C-alpha positions in Angstrom: -0.2 0.1 0.6 1.1 3.3 -1.4 1.7 6.5 1.2 -1.3 9.2 0.6 -0.3 12.2 -2.1 -1.4 14.2 1.0 0.2 13.0 3.6 3.1 16.1 4.0 6.3 13.1 4.8 5.4 11.4 1.7 5.2 15.1 -0.2 9.0 15.3 1.1 9.8 11.9 0.8 10.3 11.5 4.2 8.8 7.9 5.5 6.2 8.9 8.5 8.1 6.2 10.7 10.7 9.4 10.9 8.5 12.1 11.8 7.4 9.5 14.9 10.7 9.3 16.1 11.5 13.1 15.3 9.1 13.8 17.6 9.3 11.3 20.3 13.0 12.5 20.6 12.1 16.0 20.8 9.5 15.2 23.8 12.1 13.2 25.2 14.9 16.4 24.4 12.2 18.3 26.7 11.2 16.1 29.6 14.9 15.9 29.9 16.2 19.9 30.1 13.4 20.6 32.0 13.1 19.6 36.0 9.2 20.0 36.1 7.0 19.9 33.2 3.8 18.8 32.2 1.4 17.4 28.9 0.4 21.0 28.0 4.1 22.1 28.5 5.8 19.1 26.3 3.0 19.6 23.8 3.5 23.3 23.5 6.9 23.6 23.7 7.5 20.5 20.3 4.0 22.6 18.5 2.7 18.7 18.6 -1.5 18.5 19.5 -1.9 17.1 23.3 -3.1 14.3 22.0 0.0 13.8 19.8 2.3 14.5 22.5 0.3 12.2 25.2 0.5 9.4 22.7 4.4 9.3 22.4 5.0 10.0 25.6 2.6 7.2 26.7 5.2 4.7 24.5 8.3 6.3 26.4 6.9 5.7 29.3 6.6 2.1 29.2 9.7 1.8 28.0 11.5 3.7 31.1 13.0 6.5 29.0 10.7 8.7 31.4 8.2 8.5 34.0 5.4 10.6 35.0 4.6 11.4 39.0 1.3 11.5 40.3 0.7 15.0 39.6 1.5 14.7 36.1 4.8 15.3 35.7 7.3 14.4 33.9 10.7 13.7 34.7 13.8 11.7 33.2 13.3 8.3 33.6 15.9 4.8 34.7 16.3 3.5 31.4 17.6 7.6 30.6 19.6 7.6 32.7 21.0 4.4 32.9 22.1 5.2 29.1 23.7 8.5 30.6 25.4 7.0 33.4 26.9 4.0 30.2 27.6 7.3 28.3 29.1 9.5 30.7 31.3 7.1 32.5 33.3 6.7 29.6 34.5 10.6 29.8 37.3 11.5 30.7 36.5 11.7 34.6 35.4 8.5 35.3 38.4 6.9 33.6 40.8 10.1 35.5 38.8 8.8 39.3 39.3 5.0 38.4 42.7 4.3 39.7 41.6 6.9 42.7 38.9 4.9 43.3 40.7 1.6 43.5 43.4 2.1 45.8 40.4 3.3 47.9 38.6 -0.1 47.7 42.0 -1.2 49.0 42.5 0.5 51.5 39.3 0.3 53.7 37.7 -2.2 52.0 34.4 -1.0 50.9 32.0 0.3 47.6 34.2 3.5 46.3 31.7 6.2 43.7 32.0 8.9 41.5 29.0 11.3 41.3 28.3 13.9 39.3 26.1 17.4 39.0 23.1 15.7 37.9 19.9 18.1 36.9 18.5 21.0 39.8 18.9 19.1 43.6 20.1 15.7 42.5 23.8 14.3 42.2 24.3 11.7 39.5 26.6 8.5 40.0 28.5 8.0 36.9 31.3 5.8 38.4 31.3 2.6 40.9 34.6 0.2 41.9 32.8 -2.6 44.2 34.2 -3.3 47.8 36.4 -6.7 48.8 33.6 -7.5 51.8 31.3 -10.0 51.6 28.8 -7.7 52.9 29.2 -4.8 50.7 27.0 -1.7 48.8 26.9 -2.2 45.3 24.9 -0.6 42.0 24.1 2.7 42.2 25.9 3.2 39.3 23.0 5.3 37.4 21.1 6.1 40.3 19.9 10.0 40.7 20.3 11.3 45.0 18.8 14.3 46.2 21.8 17.1 47.2 19.9 18.2 50.3 20.3 16.0 53.7 23.2 13.7 51.9 27.1 13.5 52.3 27.3 13.5 48.0 25.5 16.6 48.5 27.2 17.7 50.9 31.5 17.4 49.2 28.8 18.8 45.7 27.2 21.5 47.7 31.3 22.5 48.0 30.5 21.8 52.1 32.7 20.4 53.7 34.6 20.0 56.9 38.0 20.9 58.2 39.7 17.7 57.0 37.8 17.7 53.1 35.8 15.3 53.5 31.0 15.0 54.3 29.8 11.8 56.6 26.8 11.1 57.5 25.2 7.4 58.3 21.3 6.9 57.0 21.0 9.8 54.5 20.2 7.5 51.8 19.3 3.4 52.7 19.3 2.8 56.5 22.4 1.0 57.9 24.0 2.5 55.5 26.7 5.6 56.0 28.6 7.4 53.6 32.0 9.2 53.7 32.1 11.9 50.2 34.7 14.4 49.3 34.6 17.2 46.0 37.1 17.0 43.1 37.3 20.2 41.7 39.9 21.5 39.5 43.4 22.9 41.0 43.3 26.3 41.8 38.8 26.7 42.8 38.9 24.9 46.8 38.5 26.3 49.4 40.0 29.9 50.9 41.3 29.9 53.5 38.5 31.3 56.9 35.0 29.7 54.9 35.2 27.0 57.8 35.8 24.3 54.9 33.4 25.5 52.5 34.8 25.5 48.4 33.2 28.4 45.6 32.2 26.4 42.5 30.1 23.5 41.7 33.1 20.6 42.0 33.4 18.5 39.0 32.4 15.3 40.9 32.4 14.1 44.1 34.4 10.6 45.2 32.1 8.7 47.8 32.7 5.5 50.5 29.1 3.4 50.6 28.8 0.7 53.7 27.1 -0.3 56.3 26.9 1.7 59.5 27.7 -1.5 62.0 31.1 -1.1 59.9 32.2 2.6 59.5 31.5 4.1 63.3 32.4 6.7 63.9 36.6 6.6 64.3 36.4 4.5 61.4 33.9 7.2 59.0 37.0 9.0 60.3 40.1 7.5 58.9 38.1 6.8 55.5 37.4 10.2 54.8 40.5 11.0 55.5 41.7 8.5 53.1 38.6 10.4 50.4 39.5 13.4 51.2 43.1 12.4 50.0 42.4 11.0 46.5 39.8 13.4 45.7 43.1 16.5 46.4 44.9 14.0 44.6 42.8 13.9 41.0 41.8 17.5 41.8 45.3 18.0 41.4 45.7 16.4 37.7 43.4 17.4 36.0 44.5 21.4 37.4 48.0 19.8 36.1 46.0 18.3 32.6 43.7 21.5 31.9 47.7 24.2 32.6 48.8 21.9 30.0 46.3 21.1 27.4 46.2 25.7 27.3 
């Protein structure tokens, strides 16, 4: 069966399925580009009829590329976040951070993650070296967490203690402790007298996560010093690389 001459795609020699893909990708871009977007916003910004936008968004939702909350707001879905994390994971920061994370694991035995700024108010885990204990934390790569009230969020905001790290318990998961330190380009760290705060958003955060029963206060401090040391060393390496390529 041939295409009707009345089909605008046929008149341009363009198959209809391609137009559907274009529309779906435009909607996906809108959802991923905004913290909150509803059906009306999606339809208006992509110049699609609301019925068409809803049909395509439902398809994207069924495949996990978008999700819709109880208020009808669309967000990036788990499949989109996972693919983004995998893609980001091939970038320079993750590759550079892996040796540091492996060293941290060799010294403390706990799973070590790399997180980067996500959408507004979130951090995205993009890399991990799994711990060596039989009971260990795992599988947070591709997950987003709030920057509010979490160790990785505090480090992402630059609010670290005098030793350059943040330690928290049961912030994201009950009975789980986390220690985090920011990775920055050289020259953008805390200024003297700032009490551990730092200007600008870090490139990323190195975070150790493990069970609270194993990470008591003394152990948290010891691990924090290791994480802070490696985060500072990684920050300096990025500064050197940037200056060498300038």
